[in-house]
N, C-alpha and C positions, 0 to 999 in steps of 0.2 A: 538611363545616362550613358552606359556604353554605346548604345546605337546612336544616340545622339554625334557622338565623337566620332564617328564612321563615314565615308562617303555615302554619297545616295547613289553612287554605283556601287560601293560594297554590301548596302544594303541588299539591292533587288539581287544581287548574284546571290546571297546567304537566302533569301527568302526563294529564290528559285529553285535553287539545288535542295531545299530541305521539303520542296513539297511533295515527291514519291518518298517520304521517310513514313517508318512505318505508327511510332507515334504523334498523330495531330495532335492530340490534345496538351503536349508537349512539348512543341516546337518553339513556344516560346522560352522555355528553359534552355533548349540548344544554343538559338539565337543567343541568349543572355550567355552560356558561355562562350560561345564564339567570339561574339563582342568584346567581353571581360577580356579574354589571351591577346586580340589583338590591338588593345589599346595597353595592357602591361608590359607587351613585349612588341612592340610596332615594328620589329625586322620582320616579324611572319606578317603573312600575306594570305586571306583565302581563294583559292580556287576551285574548280569541277574537274576530275580527271577519272579516268579509268584506273581500279585497283583491280589486280589480277591475285586471284587467291593463289597456295599452293596446289591446289586442286586442280588450277588451271580457268576456273569459272571467273569471269570479268563483270564488274561490277561500277557503274558513273558512281562515286562519293564525292561528297564535300570534304577537302583537306585543308590545313593550315600549315605554310610551310616558309623555312627563313633560315637566316642564318642566327645562330646562338652560339653567343663567345662567351665560352666557360674561363680560361685562364689565358691571360694575356701573353702566357709565353708558348702557346700551341696554336695551331692553325683553329678556325672557327668551326662550328659543326652544322652540318646541314639538315637541319630537323624537319620532318613531316607528319602530323597529324593526323590520319585516317578516321572519319566518322562514321562508321559502320550504319544500316539502315538500322538497326533496332537500338541504337545510340538516345538514352542513355544509359538504358540498363544494358547492355553492352557495351566495355569498354573500348576505348578506340584503341588503334592501331599505329602504332610508334614505330618508328625509322629515325636513324643518326647515322648519318655519311659526315666524311672531311668532305669541307667545303672545295679544297683544291687536293684532287686524288695524286698529285703529284708531288707534294710538299708535306702530307700525313696520308697514313694509314692506320685503319681501324686495329689494336693492341688484339691478338687473337686470345679464345680462351677468357675475355673478360664477362665479370661476373653478372652483368648487365646486360651487356649489346652482343648478338650473335656478328662475329668479324665476318661472316659468309654473308647474311642476307643483311646486317644492319639493321635487324626488327632489336625493341629494348625486349627483352624478358618479363616473364613474370615475377622472377626474382624481386625486382622495384617494387618495396613495398605497399607502396600508391597504388599501382595497377593492381598488386593482388588481393588490396584491401577495398578495391574500386565499389564505389555502394550510392545510391541514390537516394537523398540527393545531396549527399555529403561531400563529394567528390566533383569533383569540375577540370576541366581542362589547363584552367590557370596554376589551379596547386596541382598538378599531374609535372609541368612544365619546370614551378619553384620545386618541385621534387627531384628531378633529372637534374636539374642545378646544384642541387643540393650532394644527390650522390656524385654525379661528375667532377665536382670539385675535392672529392674525396677518394677518386678515382676515375681518371681521366680516361676515357675510352680511345683516345688519337695519340700516336705517337709519331715522332720523327721520321720520314724514310731515310734522311743518311742516317739518322741515329739507328736504324734497324740493319741496314747495309754493313757499317762499321762495327757492330756489338759483336762480341763472341758469345758462340752458345751457352759460355757458362755466365755472363754479365744478363744473356737474355732470364736463362734461366732465374738468376737472381729478381732479373724485373718481374716476370710472371709471380716470383714467390712473393713479392712485396705488391703486386698487386692484389692477390689474392686474402692476402693478411689484412690489408687495408678494405676490403669488403666484406671479410669477415668481419671487423671492427666495426664499419660502419653498420650490418646487421643485428651484431650483437646491441649497439647501442641506440637502435631502435626496437630491438625487442623489449633492452631494460627499461624503456621510457613507458611503452605498452605495458609491461608490467607494472612498471610505477605508478601509471596511471589507474591501472585494472584495484589495485591494491587500496590506493587513494578513495575510491571507490567503495570498497568492500568497509572500510576503514568508516566512510561516513554512512553508510547503509546498517552497519551494525553501532555507532552511535546514535543515530535517531533512534533505533529498536530500543535500544535501551533507555532513550528519555522516553520513549513510548512507557514501554513497562514499567518505570518508575510512576510514571503518571498511574496509571493502574495502579500499581500498589499503594497509592496513597488514597485513592478512589477508597478503594477496599479495605485499608483501615478507617477510614473514616466512616463508613457503612456498618462496620464490626463494631466500632463506638458508639453509632448511632443506634445499633440497635441493643447492644447489652445497657447503655442508658434505659432504651424503653422497654424491657427485661425488666429491669431494677422498678421501675414504674409501675410494671405488673404488679410485680411483687408485696411493691407496698400496697396497692391499693385493694389486692388480695388478703393481707395483712389486715386493712383496716375494714375491711368488711366481715371479717371474721369475728374483728373485735364487736362492729356495730350489730353483726348478729348474736353475739351473745348479752349485748345492751338489751337488743329487741325482746330476747328470749327470759332475760331476768323479770323485764318490765313485764309479760304476759305470765309471768309466774305469781309477779306480786299481786297484780287486776284482776286472778282468778283465782283466790283461797282454797285451799281442801274446804269441802265439807265437814262439818263437824261430826264426830261418831255417831252411827245411828240415824242420821238425815237422812242419808240414799235410802236406806231399807222402810224409813217411814213413808219417803213421798213411792216407796216400789207399793207398800201394803195400802197406802191410799188410795192407787190405782186414778191418780188425776193425769190430767194433760204437764202436769208441771214437771212429774218425772219423767215422762216422755221427753219433753223438751230439753230437759238438764242432759238427759243419755244422748242424745240428739247433737247436742251443740260440744257436750265432751267430748263425744269419737270423734266429731271436727276439728275439734282442734287438734287431739293426736294426731290425727290423719295429717293436719296441715304441718305439724312439727316435723313429721314424716319426710313431707315434702321439701322441706328449707334442708333437714339433711340431707336429701338425694341431690338437691340443687347445689350445695357447699362442694358435696364430691364430684360433680360434674365439671365445677367449676378449677376442684384440682385437679384433674386430669385433662384438662384443656379441652373438654368434649362442647362446654358450655365458654361464649366471651362474657365477658366483665360488666359491657353495657346491658347485653341479655338479662344476665343475671341480676343485676341491682332491679331491672324491671318485672321480671317475674317473683321475685323476694318479696317486695314493695306490694304485688297483688297479695301474693297466701300471708304478707302479715297482715294485711288489712283484714283478709277473709276471718284470718285466727281470729284478730281482735273480736268483731262482732261475735264468731263463736262463744269464746269466753265471755264476753259482755252477756249473750243469751243463758250460755251457764248461770253466771252469776244473778243476773235477772231472775231465773227462776228458783234459783235458790233461797237468796233473801225472800221472793214472794211466799214461798213455803216456809219460811222461818215466820213471818209476819203473821201467817196466820195460824201458825201454831201458836204465837205468844195471844192472839185473839183469842181463841179458843181457852185458853187458859183464862183468862181476864171470867 
């Protein structure tokens, strides 16, 4: 949108100047920065000139220069923004001079401007914290205006000529105090933002921990319910086992005194079958006891316990029935012999 507002000649000039720049894939971002600052500050215009560094090397660079009015009471500034070949990863080189050297001069020992070279120092917070893609040329000029409104870098030449050393010292003292207040205000704002961000992070973490605590409480409550259900199931299974054993004792009455001896003396197959059935019944009874202990210590699950106890109970029932049948058959044979 900023490109559309610029003239065709300006667009061609900027595109041609950006051709030799290092980061070809970021030329669109550099063009956006240049046209944005030209659109926001119409007094600036682009140009291509040779920039001579402190070591004497000269490089042809794109720059934006023009007058910048900071205060109506003082002459305007001549501002120049040089874009190095490594831009935007390398911050721009900014220079400020009086637009009319006969009417105004740079303030000596200014906190942001070197009065010997006119270069903006890195003490300006925007330059010191330059980063991609948050920083831009327009944002830099806005930061310069805000800093210069609190501490103007120019003073009238007539005022310098007529001021006494004490007045000049007081003026410099005021300039330094204003610069310190400005830097403290910037640092306080940055610290306040950092603290606010930390508070938000801690609040989010607290909410997350509270949600996890609620989930853990619900899980513990559910586990407690499951434990109580298992305890009730074990109690019910023990009661069912007692009933089953009582029923087995009722269905397998003990033989009358002397019946076993008579069966053994007879030497028939009934005595042998009765003994085998009785031994199997007692062994299955021991197996039930072992299954109950395994359930109590947790070595056996309740579904598996019920499955196995049904099988053992079924086998024990048939053993009891076989023993009772053998005993009843022997008793019936004895009665027939007496008749």
